[in-house]
C-alpha positions in Angstrom: 0.7 7.2 -36.1 0.0 4.4 -33.6 -3.6 3.2 -33.3 -5.4 4.8 -30.3 -7.0 2.5 -27.8 -10.5 3.6 -26.7 -9.9 3.3 -22.9 -12.8 5.7 -22.1 -15.2 3.6 -24.1 -15.7 1.3 -21.2 -15.5 4.0 -18.5 -19.0 3.2 -17.3 -18.2 -0.4 -16.8 -14.9 0.6 -15.0 -16.9 3.0 -12.8 -19.3 0.2 -11.8 -16.4 -2.2 -11.0 -14.8 0.6 -8.9 -18.0 1.3 -7.0 -18.5 -2.4 -6.2 -14.9 -3.0 -5.0 -15.0 0.2 -2.9 -18.3 -0.6 -1.3 -17.3 -4.3 -0.5 -14.0 -3.0 0.9 -15.7 -0.4 3.1 -18.3 -2.8 4.2 -15.7 -5.3 5.3 -13.7 -2.7 7.1 -16.9 -1.5 8.9 -18.1 -5.0 9.9 -15.0 -7.0 10.3 -12.3 -4.3 10.8 -8.6 -5.1 10.4 -6.9 -8.1 12.0 -4.2 -6.0 13.7 -1.0 -7.8 14.5 1.1 -7.8 17.6 2.7 -4.5 16.6 -0.6 -2.8 17.3 -2.4 -5.0 19.8 0.6 -5.7 22.1 2.1 -9.0 23.3 5.2 -10.7 24.4 8.6 -10.6 22.6 11.1 -13.4 23.4 14.6 -13.6 22.0 16.2 -17.1 21.8 19.8 -18.0 21.3 20.4 -21.4 19.6 23.6 -23.4 19.7 23.5 -24.0 16.0 21.9 -21.9 13.1 18.2 -22.0 13.4 15.7 -23.1 10.7 12.9 -20.5 11.0 10.4 -22.7 9.2 11.1 -25.6 11.5 10.8 -23.3 14.5 7.4 -22.1 13.3 6.2 -25.7 12.8 7.4 -26.6 16.3 5.5 -23.7 17.8 2.3 -24.6 15.9 2.6 -28.2 17.1 2.9 -26.9 20.7 -0.2 -24.8 20.4 1.2 -21.4 19.5 -0.3 -21.0 16.1 -0.2 -17.2 16.1 3.5 -16.9 17.0 5.6 -14.6 14.7 9.1 -16.0 14.2 11.9 -14.0 12.6 15.7 -14.0 12.5 17.4 -11.4 14.7 21.0 -10.5 14.0 23.0 -13.7 13.9 21.7 -17.0 12.4 21.5 -18.5 15.9 19.3 -15.7 17.3 15.6 -16.0 16.8 12.9 -13.5 17.8 9.4 -14.8 18.7 6.4 -12.5 19.2 3.0 -13.7 20.3 0.0 -12.6 22.3 -0.1 -12.8 26.1 1.7 -11.3 29.1 2.6 -14.4 31.1 6.1 -13.8 32.7 6.9 -17.5 32.3 5.9 -17.6 28.6 9.5 -17.5 27.5 10.5 -20.6 29.6 7.3 -22.4 28.4 8.1 -21.8 24.8 11.8 -22.8 25.3 10.7 -26.0 26.9 8.3 -26.7 24.0 11.1 -26.1 21.5 13.5 -28.3 23.4 10.9 -31.1 23.5 10.3 -30.8 19.8 14.1 -30.8 18.9 16.7 -31.6 21.6 19.5 -31.6 19.0 19.6 -27.8 18.9 18.5 -26.3 22.3 17.4 -22.7 22.6 18.2 -20.4 25.6 16.0 -17.4 26.5 18.0 -14.2 26.2 15.3 -11.7 27.0 11.5 -11.4 27.4 9.7 -8.1 26.9 6.1 -7.2 27.0 4.6 -4.6 24.7 1.4 -3.2 26.0 -1.6 -2.3 23.9 -1.1 1.4 24.6 2.1 1.4 22.5 0.3 -0.5 19.8 -2.6 2.1 19.7 -0.1 4.9 19.5 1.6 3.2 16.6 -1.7 2.7 14.9 -2.8 6.3 15.4 0.5 7.7 14.2 0.5 5.5 11.2 -3.1 6.5 10.2 -2.2 10.2 10.7 0.9 9.8 8.6 -1.2 8.3 5.8 -3.7 11.2 5.9 -0.9 13.8 5.9 0.7 12.1 2.9 -2.6 12.2 1.0 -3.2 15.8 1.9 0.4 16.8 0.9 0.0 15.0 -2.5 -3.3 16.8 -3.2 -1.7 20.2 -2.5 1.3 19.3 -4.7 -0.7 18.1 -7.7 -3.1 21.0 -7.4 -0.2 23.5 -7.6 1.8 21.5 -10.1 -1.1 21.0 -12.5 -4.6 22.3 -11.6 -7.1 21.5 -8.8 -9.1 19.2 -11.0 -6.0 17.1 -11.5 -5.3 17.1 -7.7 -8.8 16.0 -6.9 -8.6 13.1 -9.5 -5.2 12.0 -8.1 -6.3 12.0 -4.5 -9.5 10.0 -5.2 -7.6 7.4 -7.1 -5.1 7.1 -4.3 -7.9 6.7 -1.7 -9.4 4.0 -3.9 -6.0 2.1 -3.9 -5.7 2.3 -0.1 -9.3 1.3 0.5 -9.1 -1.7 -1.8 -5.8 -2.9 -0.2 -7.2 -2.5 3.3 -10.5 -4.2 2.2 -8.7 -7.3 1.0 -6.8 -7.6 4.3 -10.0 -7.1 6.2 -12.1 -9.5 4.2 -9.6 -12.4 4.4 -8.6 -11.4 8.0 -4.9 -11.2 7.0 -2.8 -9.9 9.9 -2.1 -6.1 9.5 1.2 -5.1 11.1 3.8 -2.3 10.7 5.3 -3.9 7.6 1.9 -3.8 5.9 1.4 -0.2 6.9 4.7 0.6 5.3 3.6 -1.1 2.2 0.4 1.0 2.1 2.4 4.2 2.3 4.6 2.9 -0.5 1.5 2.2 -2.6 0.5 5.9 -2.3 3.8 7.0 -3.8 3.8 4.4 -6.6 0.2 5.1 -7.6 0.9 8.8 -7.7 3.8 8.3 -10.0 1.7 6.5 -12.5 -1.0 9.1 -12.3 1.4 12.0 -12.7 2.8 10.5 -15.9 -0.7 10.2 -17.5 -1.7 13.7 -16.3 1.5 15.3 -17.6 0.8 13.8 -21.1 -2.8 15.0 -21.0 -1.7 18.5 -20.2 1.0 18.4 -23.0 -1.5 17.1 -25.5 -3.9 20.0 -24.7 -1.3 22.2 -26.3 -0.4 19.9 -29.2 -3.9 18.6 -30.1 -5.9 21.8 -30.2 -8.9 20.3 -31.9 -9.1 17.1 -29.8 -11.9 16.8 -27.2 -11.1 15.8 -23.6 -12.1 12.1 -24.1 -10.0 11.8 -27.2 -7.1 13.5 -25.5 -7.3 11.1 -22.6 -7.4 8.1 -25.0 -4.4 9.3 -26.9 -2.4 10.3 -23.8 -3.1 6.9 -22.1 -2.2 5.0 -25.3 1.1 7.0 -25.5 2.0 6.2 -21.9 0.7 2.6 -22.0 4.0 0.9 -22.8 5.8 2.8 -20.0 3.0 2.0 -17.6 3.0 -1.7 -18.4 6.8 -2.0 -18.3 6.9 -0.4 -14.9 4.0 -2.3 -13.5 5.0 -5.7 -14.8 8.6 -5.4 -13.7 7.5 -4.2 -10.2 4.9 -7.0 -9.9 7.5 -9.6 -10.8 9.8 -8.3 -8.1 7.0 -8.3 -5.6 6.0 -11.9 -6.7 9.6 -13.0 -6.0 9.3 -11.5 -2.5 6.0 -13.3 -1.9 7.5 -16.6 -2.9 11.0 -16.5 -1.5 11.1 -13.8 1.2 9.4 -15.9 3.9 6.4 -15.6 6.1 7.5 -12.3 7.8 7.4 -10.3 4.6 4.4 -12.1 3.0 1.9 -9.5 4.2 4.1 -6.7 3.1 4.5 -8.3 -0.3 0.8 -9.0 -0.7 -0.1 -5.4 0.2 2.3 -4.1 -2.5 1.0 -6.6 -5.1 -2.6 -5.5 -4.5 -1.7 -1.8 -4.3 0.4 -1.8 -7.5 -2.3 -3.6 -9.4 -5.0 -1.3 -8.1 -2.7 1.7 -8.7 -2.2 0.8 -12.4 -5.9 0.5 -12.9 -6.8 3.7 -11.1 -4.3 5.7 -13.0 -5.9 4.8 -16.2 -9.5 4.9 -15.3 -10.4 6.5 -11.9 -8.2 9.6 -12.2 -9.1 10.2 -15.9 -12.8 9.6 -15.5 -12.9 12.3 -12.8 -11.3 14.7 -15.2 -14.3 14.0 -17.6 -16.8 14.5 -14.8 -15.2 17.7 -13.7 -15.2 18.9 -17.3 -11.6 19.8 -17.6 -11.0 22.2 -20.5 -8.0 23.8 -22.2 -8.8 27.1 -20.4 -8.4 25.5 -17.0 -4.7 25.1 -17.8 -4.2 28.7 -18.9 -2.7 30.7 -15.9 -4.8 33.7 -14.9 -3.6 37.0 -16.2 -2.5 39.4 -13.5 -3.4 42.9 -14.2 -0.5 45.3 -13.9 -1.0 48.6 -12.0 -0.6 51.6 -14.3 1.1 54.6 -12.8 -1.1 57.6 -13.8 1.1 60.2 -12.2 2.4 62.9 -14.6 
């Protein structure tokens, strides 16, 4: 039999770390808020057509040199088409940026194809719908886990997921990293990833309640977590390596998305081992909780 790692032996330290991270994240969100990107705050969208394939990094440097530090530059369709998004509603903004780019590099001139203004009302609607979608996802997960396992498992899973989301948002708030739709998509992906890790541990705990009849809850959790550790590490490390590759090679447009995933996957691995399991101890999960209630059958007393 493999040696059992005493994960729950440091549960009080883990709880203290969890409380500190959560409070710091909530404090930053309350004081500083999130640095919403143009997807949520509104701004101007300008599409350029270059004569030759455009170098996005070079375009970003040219815009920063011209005083447009907050401009978001991305490829749009062909390699000669570039999309620029930045704050402001000046009708002449597209021509001004085109002139700045031409002045910086006359060898590959850019022509303005279209200029669109996205108002803050649309951004607020996207933000509200994104937040509502996150809440609905958490509520649906809690209902699923409660029916699939037991309500104590459901409560533990939802608290660990909320922790992962709060920590991820807290990092973005504390360091004032732009929060746009790609980051919101990453946060929703984090919920699904973290739930998968938690379900694997929960399923083994439930199975070991039947196999290890004399084991106490803490011993069961240690054994179950040890048994699933290799699977958890293999999944987390491979996922983090793929995300790290995105952070390094995917460019500036996907950096926030990749960073959110990196933070969320790391927090999700931690919360699956400690937060969710610690809550099972606090809620005093027993073997009897997993026994389905007996439904009394009606007896027909008619002769």
